[in-house]
C-alpha positions as a Python dict, from the first residue, in 0.01 Angstrom:
ca = {
    (1, 'M'): (0, 0, 0),
    (2, 'M'): (-318, -97, 179),
    (3, 'Q'): (-413, 1, 533),
    (4, 'M'): (-536, -217, 820),
    (5, 'A'): (-853, -143, 1016),
    (6, 'T'): (-1082, -351, 1235),
    (7, 'F'): (-1426, -324, 1389),
    (8, 'Y'): (-1492, -106, 1692),
    (9, 'D'): (-1711, -391, 1819),
    (10, 'H'): (-1405, -617, 1821),
    (11, 'I'): (-1213, -366, 2034),
    (12, 'K'): (-1504, -347, 2278),
    (13, 'D'): (-1499, -727, 2303),
    (14, 'I'): (-1122, -721, 2360),
    (15, 'A'): (-1165, -469, 2641),
    (16, 'H'): (-1428, -692, 2801),
    (17, 'Q'): (-1234, -1014, 2758),
    (18, 'K'): (-904, -870, 2880),
    (19, 'R'): (-1071, -659, 3150),
    (20, 'L'): (-919, -342, 3013),
    (21, 'P'): (-1054, 12, 2985),
    (22, 'L'): (-1177, 65, 2631),
    (23, 'G'): (-920, 338, 2576),
    (24, 'E'): (-637, 100, 2659),
    (25, 'A'): (-775, -166, 2424),
    (26, 'L'): (-792, 95, 2146),
    (27, 'A'): (-433, 197, 2218),
    (28, 'Q'): (-317, -164, 2204),
    (29, 'A'): (-487, -210, 1866),
    (30, 'K'): (-314, 104, 1741),
    (31, 'A'): (24, -25, 1863),
    (32, 'L'): (-43, -353, 1683),
    (33, 'G'): (-76, -169, 1354),
    (34, 'I'): (-446, -89, 1327),
    (35, 'G'): (-503, 257, 1185),
    (36, 'A'): (-880, 285, 1190),
    (37, 'V'): (-1197, 127, 1320),
    (38, 'E'): (-1528, 64, 1150),
    (39, 'V'): (-1799, 190, 1384),
    (40, 'S'): (-2161, 84, 1344),
    (41, 'Q'): (-2442, 335, 1335),
    (42, 'N'): (-2565, 222, 1678),
    (43, 'S'): (-2226, 293, 1836),
    (44, 'V'): (-2212, 642, 1681),
    (45, 'L'): (-2553, 804, 1724),
    (46, 'G'): (-2593, 985, 2053),
    (47, 'R'): (-2229, 952, 2155),
    (48, 'E'): (-2044, 1144, 1886),
    (49, 'D'): (-1841, 1350, 2136),
    (50, 'E'): (-1744, 1051, 2350),
    (51, 'L'): (-1649, 843, 2048),
    (52, 'G'): (-1451, 1126, 1892),
    (53, 'H'): (-1248, 1173, 2211),
    (54, 'E'): (-1184, 798, 2246),
    (55, 'L'): (-1050, 764, 1896),
    (56, 'A'): (-853, 1090, 1892),
    (57, 'Y'): (-676, 989, 2212),
    (58, 'A'): (-582, 652, 2059),
    (59, 'G'): (-482, 809, 1728),
    (60, 'L'): (-740, 611, 1528),
    (61, 'E'): (-963, 712, 1238),
    (62, 'I'): (-1308, 584, 1143),
    (63, 'S'): (-1283, 390, 817),
    (64, 'S'): (-1660, 376, 764),
    (65, 'I'): (-1996, 369, 938),
    (66, 'P'): (-2214, 66, 858),
    (67, 'A'): (-2568, 205, 853),
    (68, 'Y'): (-2896, 13, 835),
    (69, 'F'): (-3202, 146, 657),
    (70, 'D'): (-3542, 8, 553),
    (71, 'F'): (-3563, 157, 206),
    (72, 'G'): (-3760, -135, 65),
    (73, 'R'): (-4065, -37, 269),
    (74, 'D'): (-3990, 319, 379),
    (75, 'T'): (-3861, 556, 112),
    (76, 'D'): (-3816, 859, 339),
    (77, 'V'): (-3442, 891, 281),
    (78, 'D'): (-3406, 1222, 465),
    (79, 'R'): (-3560, 1103, 790),
    (80, 'Q'): (-3370, 775, 794),
    (81, 'S'): (-3030, 909, 696),
    (82, 'E'): (-2983, 1262, 830),
    (83, 'P'): (-2878, 1171, 1188),
    (84, 'T'): (-2607, 937, 1056),
    (85, 'L'): (-2486, 1183, 794),
    (86, 'E'): (-2468, 1462, 1052),
    (87, 'A'): (-2265, 1232, 1279),
    (88, 'A'): (-2035, 1139, 991),
    (89, 'R'): (-1968, 1504, 910),
    (90, 'Y'): (-1906, 1587, 1278),
    (91, 'L'): (-1657, 1299, 1312),
    (92, 'G'): (-1490, 1351, 975),
    (93, 'V'): (-1602, 1016, 835),
    (94, 'K'): (-1587, 993, 457),
    (95, 'K'): (-1760, 662, 391),
    (96, 'L'): (-2097, 508, 476),
    (97, 'L'): (-2153, 136, 431),
    (98, 'A'): (-2518, 148, 330),
    (99, 'I'): (-2734, -156, 413),
    (100, 'P'): (-3061, -57, 246),
    (101, 'G'): (-3297, -319, 386),
    (102, 'F'): (-3398, -684, 393),
    (103, 'F'): (-3681, -895, 266),
    (104, 'T'): (-3903, -1073, 516),
    (105, 'E'): (-3988, -1441, 521),
    (106, 'G'): (-4281, -1509, 293),
    (107, 'D'): (-4243, -1205, 65),
    (108, 'S'): (-4360, -1286, -285),
    (109, 'T'): (-4126, -1257, -582),
    (110, 'A'): (-4318, -950, -695),
    (111, 'A'): (-4289, -788, -351),
    (112, 'Q'): (-3918, -859, -343),
    (113, 'G'): (-3878, -702, -687),
    (114, 'R'): (-4060, -385, -577),
    (115, 'Q'): (-3853, -361, -261),
    (116, 'A'): (-3526, -403, -450),
    (117, 'Q'): (-3625, -125, -691),
    (118, 'N'): (-3720, 100, -396),
    (119, 'M'): (-3382, 28, -235),
    (120, 'A'): (-3193, 120, -552),
    (121, 'A'): (-3390, 443, -597),
    (122, 'C'): (-3329, 539, -233),
    (123, 'I'): (-2959, 458, -258),
    (124, 'N'): (-2936, 704, -548),
    (125, 'R'): (-3109, 974, -346),
    (126, 'L'): (-2889, 894, -47),
    (127, 'A'): (-2573, 916, -261),
    (128, 'D'): (-2670, 1265, -378),
    (129, 'K'): (-2750, 1371, -23),
    (130, 'A'): (-2433, 1216, 121),
    (131, 'A'): (-2215, 1394, -134),
    (132, 'A'): (-2317, 1726, 21),
    (133, 'Y'): (-2176, 1597, 350),
    (134, 'G'): (-1850, 1486, 186),
    (135, 'V'): (-1951, 1120, 231),
    (136, 'S'): (-1945, 840, -27),
    (137, 'L'): (-2144, 515, -20),
    (138, 'C'): (-2044, 151, -46),
    (139, 'M'): (-2239, -176, -23),
    (140, 'E'): (-2114, -517, 87),
    (141, 'D'): (-2214, -869, -6),
    (142, 'Y'): (-2416, -924, 312),
    (143, 'D'): (-2437, -1273, 460),
    (144, 'S'): (-2813, -1307, 494),
    (145, 'L'): (-3048, -1494, 265),
    (146, 'L'): (-3295, -1209, 316),
    (147, 'A'): (-3052, -952, 174),
    (148, 'P'): (-3101, -884, -199),
    (149, 'F'): (-2727, -803, -206),
    (150, 'S'): (-2597, -1134, -66),
    (151, 'T'): (-2460, -1261, -399),
    (152, 'T'): (-2242, -1127, -677),
    (153, 'M'): (-2552, -1083, -894),
    (154, 'G'): (-2731, -904, -612),
    (155, 'V'): (-2448, -659, -551),
    (156, 'R'): (-2414, -605, -924),
    (157, 'F'): (-2786, -524, -947),
    (158, 'F'): (-2730, -223, -721),
    (159, 'L'): (-2395, -118, -869),
    (160, 'D'): (-2544, -113, -1219),
    (161, 'R'): (-2834, 109, -1105),
    (162, 'C'): (-2650, 331, -858),
    (163, 'P'): (-2353, 518, -1009),
    (164, 'G'): (-2267, 680, -674),
    (165, 'L'): (-2224, 343, -503),
    (166, 'S'): (-1905, 140, -470),
    (167, 'C'): (-1858, -221, -362),
    (168, 'C'): (-1738, -308, -15),
    (169, 'F'): (-1583, -642, -104),
    (170, 'D'): (-1628, -877, 192),
    (171, 'T'): (-1390, -1164, 126),
    (172, 'G'): (-1580, -1416, 342),
    (173, 'N'): (-1940, -1362, 248),
    (174, 'F'): (-1936, -1501, -104),
    (175, 'R'): (-1855, -1844, 41),
    (176, 'F'): (-2169, -1804, 254),
    (177, 'A'): (-2365, -1759, -69),
    (178, 'G'): (-2204, -2066, -225),
    (179, 'E'): (-1986, -1861, -460),
    (180, 'D'): (-1613, -1853, -526),
    (181, 'E'): (-1463, -1532, -388),
    (182, 'L'): (-1205, -1497, -669),
    (183, 'E'): (-1473, -1531, -936),
    (184, 'A'): (-1684, -1276, -749),
    (185, 'Y'): (-1392, -1035, -736),
    (186, 'G'): (-1347, -1064, -1112),
    (187, 'Q'): (-1707, -949, -1161),
    (188, 'L'): (-1694, -664, -910),
    (189, 'K'): (-1335, -536, -926),
    (190, 'D'): (-1426, -234, -1137),
    (191, 'R'): (-1625, -87, -845),
    (192, 'V'): (-1438, -195, -530),
    (193, 'G'): (-1405, 100, -292),
    (194, 'H'): (-1371, -70, 47),
    (195, 'V'): (-1268, -414, 177),
    (196, 'H'): (-1365, -639, 466),
    (197, 'L'): (-1100, -903, 531),
    (198, 'K'): (-1301, -1194, 665),
    (199, 'D'): (-1171, -1549, 673),
    (200, 'R'): (-1394, -1847, 749),
    (201, 'A'): (-1316, -2201, 860),
    (202, 'Y'): (-1500, -2532, 845),
    (203, 'S'): (-1394, -2618, 1201),
    (204, 'P'): (-1466, -2435, 1531),
    (205, 'A'): (-1099, -2392, 1627),
    (206, 'W'): (-1137, -2015, 1682),
    (207, 'G'): (-1501, -1995, 1787),
    (208, 'T'): (-1816, -2203, 1791),
    (209, 'H'): (-2051, -1940, 1647),
    (210, 'A'): (-2132, -2066, 1297),
    (211, 'A'): (-2327, -1951, 994),
    (212, 'A'): (-2482, -2208, 764),
    (213, 'G'): (-2359, -2158, 409),
    (214, 'A'): (-2571, -2212, 101),
    (215, 'D'): (-2418, -2560, 68),
    (216, 'G'): (-2527, -2649, 423),
    (217, 'R'): (-2175, -2652, 566),
    (218, 'A'): (-2111, -2458, 888),
    (219, 'L'): (-1880, -2157, 849),
    (220, 'Y'): (-1690, -2061, 1164),
    (221, 'P'): (-1488, -1747, 1241),
    (222, 'A'): (-1114, -1751, 1180),
    (223, 'P'): (-831, -1496, 1185),
    (224, 'V'): (-724, -1370, 845),
    (225, 'G'): (-505, -1630, 678),
    (226, 'Q'): (-613, -1918, 901),
    (227, 'G'): (-930, -2030, 725),
    (228, 'E'): (-1055, -2146, 388),
    (229, 'I'): (-1095, -1812, 208),
    (230, 'Q'): (-843, -1731, -67),
    (231, 'I'): (-718, -1415, 104),
    (232, 'G'): (-366, -1417, -46),
    (233, 'P'): (-481, -1426, -409),
    (234, 'L'): (-748, -1164, -332),
    (235, 'L'): (-490, -927, -184),
    (236, 'A'): (-270, -979, -489),
    (237, 'A'): (-566, -899, -714),
    (238, 'L'): (-647, -585, -515),
    (239, 'E'): (-283, -477, -544),
    (240, 'R'): (-288, -527, -920),
    (241, 'E'): (-597, -308, -944),
    (242, 'G'): (-425, -35, -743),
    (243, 'Y'): (-640, -56, -430),
    (244, 'T'): (-483, 147, -147),
    (245, 'G'): (-777, 188, 91),
    (246, 'W'): (-875, 36, 424),
    (247, 'C'): (-893, -339, 473),
    (248, 'T'): (-1111, -401, 779),
    (249, 'I'): (-1019, -720, 966),
    (250, 'E'): (-1339, -898, 1066),
    (251, 'H'): (-1385, -1201, 1291),
    (252, 'Y'): (-1722, -1172, 1462),
    (253, 'G'): (-1780, -1474, 1684),
    (254, 'A'): (-1414, -1544, 1763),
    (255, 'A'): (-1377, -1675, 2117),
    (256, 'D'): (-1056, -1478, 2185),
    (257, 'M'): (-1083, -1148, 2002),
    (258, 'W'): (-732, -1027, 2086),
    (259, 'A'): (-567, -1351, 1976),
    (260, 'A'): (-767, -1341, 1653),
    (261, 'L'): (-665, -981, 1584),
    (262, 'E'): (-299, -1044, 1669),
    (263, 'T'): (-293, -1350, 1445),
    (264, 'S'): (-462, -1162, 1159),
    (265, 'V'): (-219, -871, 1177),
    (266, 'A'): (84, -1101, 1202),
    (267, 'W'): (-28, -1289, 890),
    (268, 'L'): (-98, -968, 699),
    (269, 'R'): (243, -829, 796),
    (270, 'Q'): (398, -1124, 610),
    (271, 'Q'): (224, -1011, 292),
    (272, 'P'): (386, -740, 77),
    (273, 'Y'): (75, -525, 58),
    (274, 'F'): (69, -333, 387),
    (275, 'A'): (280, -48, 514),
}
């Protein structure tokens, strides 16, 4: 069976929108069926004790820490990664979602190629370093045209060069890149080690914040099961492959974060894949 998580940022938004203490919002998410939160690097560093107490009191784990680096231009892996790895060890986090860098507008093809090679080399060094901390690495299909890992081919480029890296399969981001998410899964399923459950809609029913997909159509946030992404078939495919890890519900930009989370969990509870 798979396990449900969501983003710590979403819980902070719920606390703000519902005018609740953060601890109460975390407790409500736990009661809803959320077992862990994904906490970004910026929300971890410098507040490890506070964060640890918040989550322990609510009975929540940290499913992963998304961490941003600039390995394309700066190959000092130790300096960039050690604070986050120390925080992960202190908090008992076992997975780092490594975002190794982005191109800049106007980079030449040759410059992009050099940066991508630097990123892959640094990911390998980071994987070796992280292993000593009891931490593994994953990489998602990131929804930015400046990310060399925004497409199936881009993610595969890093997986094929970085044996210590797994794929964080973000269900909604392949549509951003103009790709079919089921076809993408077929090409990446051998390395999936983490999942972001992100649905996307072509109407602003759940929020007006939109991303422009590769086909020019606006992609709006939606609770899981309420948008255009083929979540049901993807969950079935994950089940067939024996995936039993965290599935992090994601709906950045939703106007009502609690309603979106409730709706996502209710839909997932109707599927036979979650405890």
